[in-house]
DRENPA-3360 file (N, C-alpha, C; in nm, 2 decimals, always signed):
BEGIN
1 = MTVKTTLS = +17.25/-5.92/-12.63/+17.38/-5.91/-12.66/+17.42/-6.03/-12.75 ~ +17.49/-6.01/-12.85/+17.53/-6.12/-12.94/+17.68/-6.14/-12.92 ~ +17.72/-6.27/-12.91/+17.86/-6.31/-12.90/+17.90/-6.38/-13.02 ~ +18.01/-6.35/-13.08/+18.06/-6.41/-13.20/+18.15/-6.53/-13.15 ~ +18.13/-6.65/-13.21/+18.21/-6.77/-13.18/+18.23/-6.85/-13.30 ~ +18.32/-6.94/-13.30/+18.35/-7.03/-13.41/+18.30/-7.17/-13.37 ~ +18.23/-7.23/-13.46/+18.18/-7.37/-13.44/+18.22/-7.46/-13.55 ~ +18.24/-7.58/-13.52/+18.28/-7.68/-13.62/+18.17/-7.78/-13.64;
9 = FTDRHHQF = +18.13/-7.82/-13.76/+18.03/-7.92/-13.78/+18.08/-8.03/-13.87 ~ +18.01/-8.14/-13.86/+18.04/-8.25/-13.95/+17.98/-8.21/-14.09 ~ +18.03/-8.27/-14.20/+17.97/-8.24/-14.33/+17.82/-8.26/-14.33 ~ +17.77/-8.36/-14.27/+17.63/-8.39/-14.26/+17.55/-8.28/-14.20 ~ +17.60/-8.23/-14.08/+17.54/-8.12/-14.01/+17.54/-7.99/-14.09 ~ +17.66/-7.96/-14.15/+17.67/-7.84/-14.23/+17.58/-7.84/-14.35 ~ +17.57/-7.96/-14.42/+17.48/-7.97/-14.53/+17.33/-7.95/-14.49 ~ +17.29/-8.01/-14.37/+17.16/-7.99/-14.32/+17.13/-7.84/-14.30;
17 = LSEKVGQG = +17.22/-7.77/-14.23/+17.21/-7.63/-14.20/+17.19/-7.55/-14.33 ~ +17.28/-7.58/-14.42/+17.28/-7.51/-14.55/+17.14/-7.53/-14.62 ~ +17.09/-7.65/-14.62/+16.96/-7.68/-14.69/+16.85/-7.60/-14.62 ~ +16.85/-7.60/-14.49/+16.74/-7.53/-14.42/+16.75/-7.38/-14.44 ~ +16.87/-7.32/-14.45/+16.88/-7.18/-14.49/+16.83/-7.16/-14.63 ~ +16.88/-7.25/-14.72/+16.84/-7.24/-14.86/+16.69/-7.25/-14.88 ~ +16.62/-7.33/-14.80/+16.48/-7.35/-14.81/+16.40/-7.23/-14.74 ~ +16.47/-7.15/-14.68/+16.41/-7.03/-14.61/+16.35/-7.06/-14.47;
25 = VFATQSAA = +16.39/-7.18/-14.42/+16.34/-7.22/-14.29/+16.40/-7.13/-14.18 ~ +16.53/-7.10/-14.21/+16.61/-7.01/-14.12/+16.68/-6.90/-14.21 ~ +16.69/-6.78/-14.15/+16.76/-6.68/-14.23/+16.91/-6.70/-14.24 ~ +16.97/-6.76/-14.14/+17.11/-6.79/-14.14/+17.14/-6.92/-14.07 ~ +17.26/-6.97/-14.09/+17.30/-7.09/-14.01/+17.31/-7.05/-13.86 ~ +17.35/-6.93/-13.83/+17.35/-6.89/-13.69/+17.21/-6.90/-13.63 ~ +17.11/-6.85/-13.71/+16.97/-6.86/-13.66/+16.92/-7.00/-13.64 ~ +16.97/-7.09/-13.72/+16.93/-7.23/-13.71/+16.99/-7.29/-13.58;
33 = VAAALEQM = +17.12/-7.26/-13.56/+17.19/-7.31/-13.44/+17.12/-7.25/-13.31 ~ +17.09/-7.12/-13.32/+17.03/-7.06/-13.20/+16.89/-7.12/-13.17 ~ +16.82/-7.15/-13.28/+16.69/-7.22/-13.26/+16.70/-7.36/-13.20 ~ +16.81/-7.43/-13.24/+16.83/-7.56/-13.18/+16.87/-7.55/-13.04 ~ +16.95/-7.45/-13.00/+16.99/-7.43/-12.86/+16.87/-7.39/-12.78 ~ +16.78/-7.31/-12.83/+16.66/-7.27/-12.76/+16.58/-7.39/-12.73 ~ +16.56/-7.48/-12.83/+16.49/-7.60/-12.81/+16.55/-7.69/-12.71 ~ +16.68/-7.71/-12.71/+16.75/-7.79/-12.61/+16.73/-7.73/-12.47;
41 = MQDEQERD = +16.73/-7.60/-12.46/+16.71/-7.53/-12.33/+16.56/-7.56/-12.28 ~ +16.47/-7.55/-12.37/+16.33/-7.57/-12.34/+16.31/-7.72/-12.30 ~ +16.37/-7.81/-12.37/+16.36/-7.95/-12.34/+16.41/-7.98/-12.20 ~ +16.53/-7.92/-12.17/+16.59/-7.94/-12.04/+16.50/-7.89/-11.93 ~ +16.44/-7.77/-11.95/+16.35/-7.71/-11.85/+16.23/-7.80/-11.83 ~ +16.17/-7.85/-11.93/+16.05/-7.94/-11.92/+16.09/-8.07/-11.85 ~ +16.21/-8.12/-11.88/+16.25/-8.25/-11.82/+16.27/-8.22/-11.67 ~ +16.33/-8.11/-11.63/+16.34/-8.08/-11.49/+16.21/-8.06/-11.42;
49 = VALSALTQ = +16.11/-8.00/-11.48/+15.98/-7.99/-11.42/+15.92/-8.13/-11.40 ~ +15.93/-8.21/-11.51/+15.87/-8.35/-11.50/+15.94/-8.43/-11.39 ~ +16.07/-8.42/-11.38/+16.14/-8.50/-11.28/+16.11/-8.45/-11.14 ~ +16.09/-8.32/-11.13/+16.05/-8.27/-11.00/+15.91/-8.31/-10.96 ~ +15.82/-8.31/-11.05/+15.68/-8.36/-11.02/+15.69/-8.51/-10.99 ~ +15.76/-8.59/-11.06/+15.77/-8.73/-11.03/+15.83/-8.75/-10.89 ~ +15.94/-8.68/-10.86/+16.00/-8.69/-10.73/+15.90/-8.66/-10.62 ~ +15.82/-8.55/-10.63/+15.72/-8.52/-10.54/+15.61/-8.63/-10.52;
57 = EIRARMET = +15.57/-8.69/-10.63/+15.47/-8.79/-10.63/+15.53/-8.92/-10.56 ~ +15.65/-8.95/-10.59/+15.71/-9.07/-10.53/+15.72/-9.05/-10.37 ~ +15.76/-8.93/-10.33/+15.77/-8.90/-10.19/+15.63/-8.90/-10.12 ~ +15.53/-8.85/-10.19/+15.40/-8.85/-10.14/+15.35/-9.00/-10.12 ~ +15.38/-9.08/-10.22/+15.33/-9.22/-10.22/+15.41/-9.30/-10.11 ~ +15.53/-9.26/-10.09/+15.61/-9.33/-9.98/+15.56/-9.30/-9.85 ~ +15.49/-9.19/-9.83/+15.43/-9.15/-9.70/+15.29/-9.21/-9.68 ~ +15.24/-9.27/-9.78/+15.10/-9.33/-9.78/+15.11/-9.46/-9.69;
65 = PRAAFIDE = +15.03/-9.46/-9.59/+15.03/-9.58/-9.50/+14.98/-9.71/-9.58 ~ +15.04/-9.82/-9.54/+15.00/-9.94/-9.61/+14.85/-9.97/-9.61 ~ +14.79/-9.93/-9.50/+14.64/-9.95/-9.49/+14.56/-9.88/-9.60 ~ +14.62/-9.78/-9.65/+14.55/-9.70/-9.76/+14.58/-9.75/-9.90 ~ +14.67/-9.85/-9.91/+14.70/-9.91/-10.04/+14.57/-9.97/-10.10 ~ +14.57/-9.97/-10.23/+14.45/-10.03/-10.30/+14.50/-10.17/-10.35 ~ +14.41/-10.26/-10.33/+14.44/-10.40/-10.38/+14.45/-10.40/-10.53 ~ +14.55/-10.47/-10.59/+14.57/-10.47/-10.73/+14.44/-10.52/-10.81;
73 = DDAFASAR = +14.37/-10.62/-10.75/+14.25/-10.67/-10.82/+14.15/-10.56/-10.83 ~ +14.13/-10.48/-10.73/+14.04/-10.37/-10.73/+14.09/-10.26/-10.82 ~ +14.22/-10.23/-10.82/+14.27/-10.12/-10.90/+14.25/-10.15/-11.05 ~ +14.27/-10.27/-11.09/+14.26/-10.30/-11.24/+14.13/-10.37/-11.28 ~ +14.04/-10.38/-11.19/+13.91/-10.45/-11.23/+13.84/-10.39/-11.35 ~ +13.83/-10.26/-11.34/+13.76/-10.18/-11.45/+13.83/-10.20/-11.59 ~ +13.97/-10.19/-11.58/+14.04/-10.21/-11.71/+14.03/-10.35/-11.76 ~ +14.03/-10.45/-11.67/+14.02/-10.59/-11.71/+13.88/-10.61/-11.77;
81 = ATIGAAGR = +13.78/-10.55/-11.71/+13.64/-10.57/-11.76/+13.63/-10.51/-11.90 ~ +13.69/-10.39/-11.92/+13.68/-10.33/-12.05/+13.76/-10.41/-12.16 ~ +13.87/-10.46/-12.12/+13.95/-10.54/-12.22/+13.87/-10.67/-12.25 ~ +13.81/-10.73/-12.15/+13.73/-10.85/-12.17/+13.61/-10.83/-12.26 ~ +13.55/-10.72/-12.24/+13.43/-10.68/-12.32/+13.47/-10.65/-12.47 ~ +13.59/-10.59/-12.48/+13.64/-10.56/-12.62/+13.67/-10.69/-12.69 ~ +13.73/-10.79/-12.62/+13.77/-10.91/-12.68/+13.65/-11.00/-12.72 ~ +13.53/-10.98/-12.65/+13.41/-11.05/-12.69/+13.33/-10.98/-12.80;
89 = A = +13.37/-10.86/-12.83/+13.29/-10.79/-12.93/+13.33/-10.82/-13.07;
% end
């Protein structure tokens, strides 16, 4: 279903839309706006997925007993060795 609406744009935005239509990137200004909205919707969905995954990881780590923590020297030893070797090369 298509809904007709009225939108207002700044001169800058209108010029950009007109240029993209003129270049053949989009068939119409409406198509360009629809593509921008679709991208915004996709970005929001991806952000929600990432935040959910981050939330789950934080919760899982909060449940990790302190005895299972890894000492920072052990955790970064390999990276420090690699950086040191690169600095000597």
